C-alpha positions in Angstrom: 104.2 133.1 95.9 105.0 130.5 98.5 106.7 127.2 98.0 105.9 124.5 100.6 108.3 121.6 101.1 107.4 118.6 103.2 109.8 116.2 104.6 109.9 113.5 107.3 107.6 110.7 105.9 108.7 107.2 105.5 108.1 103.6 106.5 107.3 102.9 110.1 105.7 99.9 111.9 102.3 100.3 113.5 102.5 101.9 117.0 105.6 103.9 115.9 106.0 107.7 115.3 107.0 110.1 112.7 107.4 113.9 112.6 106.5 115.7 109.4 107.9 119.1 108.7 106.7 121.7 106.0 109.3 124.5 105.4 107.9 127.7 103.6 109.9 129.7 101.3 108.9 132.9 103.0 107.4 134.1 106.3 104.3 132.3 107.5 102.9 135.1 109.6 100.3 135.8 106.9 99.5 132.2 106.2 96.4 131.5 108.2 95.6 128.8 108.7 98.1 126.2 107.8 97.6 122.4 107.8 98.2 119.0 106.9 96.0 116.8 104.7 96.3 113.3 103.4 95.2 111.2 100.6 95.4 107.4 100.5 95.0 105.6 97.2 91.4 105.4 96.0 90.4 108.1 98.6 89.7 111.8 98.5 92.1 114.1 100.1 91.0 114.8 103.7 91.9 117.1 106.5 94.4 115.9 109.3 94.9 119.1 111.3 95.2 122.7 110.8 96.8 125.5 113.0 95.8 129.2 112.9 98.4 132.1 113.2 97.3 132.5 116.7 97.9 128.9 117.6 94.4 127.4 117.5 94.3 123.9 116.3 91.8 121.6 114.7 92.1 117.8 114.3 90.2 115.0 112.4 88.4 112.8 114.8 90.6 109.8 113.4 93.9 111.5 114.6 92.8 113.3 117.9 95.1 112.3 120.7 97.6 110.8 118.5 98.9 113.7 116.2 100.0 117.1 117.2 100.3 120.1 114.8 102.6 123.0 115.6 104.2 125.9 113.9 107.4 127.9 114.3 107.1 131.3 112.9 110.7 132.0 113.2 111.7 129.0 111.2 108.7 129.3 108.8 107.8 125.7 109.4 105.0 123.8 110.3 105.1 120.3 112.0 103.0 117.2 112.4 103.9 114.9 115.2 102.4 111.5 114.6 102.2 109.0 117.2 100.6 105.5 117.6 100.5 105.3 114.1 98.1 102.8 112.5 98.0 101.1 108.9 95.1 103.3 108.1 97.2 106.5 108.5 99.0 105.3 105.4 98.7 108.1 102.7 100.6 111.0 101.1 100.5 113.8 103.4 100.2 117.3 102.0 101.0 120.6 103.6 98.6 123.4 103.1 98.7 127.1 103.6 95.9 129.7 103.2 96.6 133.4 102.5 93.8 136.1 102.3 94.0 138.0 99.2 91.8 140.9 98.2 90.0 138.5 95.7 89.6 135.8 98.5 91.5 133.0 100.2 94.0 131.4 98.2 95.6 127.8 98.9 99.2 126.7 98.6 100.1 123.1 98.5 103.3 121.3 98.9 104.3 118.3 96.8 103.5 115.6 99.4 105.3 113.2 101.4 104.5 109.4 101.7 103.8 107.9 105.1 103.6 104.2 105.1 102.6 102.3 108.2 103.1 98.5 108.1 100.9 96.1 110.4 
């Protein structure tokens, strides 16, 4: 079992920055990939960014050039640095981690952190 706890959300004006953190309850070395998803009211949950255990990253087109995902294996933490925030970035942001089990991949999710961008 892995517990994921997000922090760092809040209210920010358009153009501002926030840095989200996702702390895992155990080593993240076997968690591959880890990532961030978001869900806005009335919308489905969508991928924001992922990072592999080797450090390879993937971003949604809507956040490329503005968001940066990183992981610190020593601190068992994944980060999402968000810059040039837009009102359309408003959503609940969820941390995700995938672990490979003999039965197949298994997803862990955090409880989510609210990000609100005012215009």
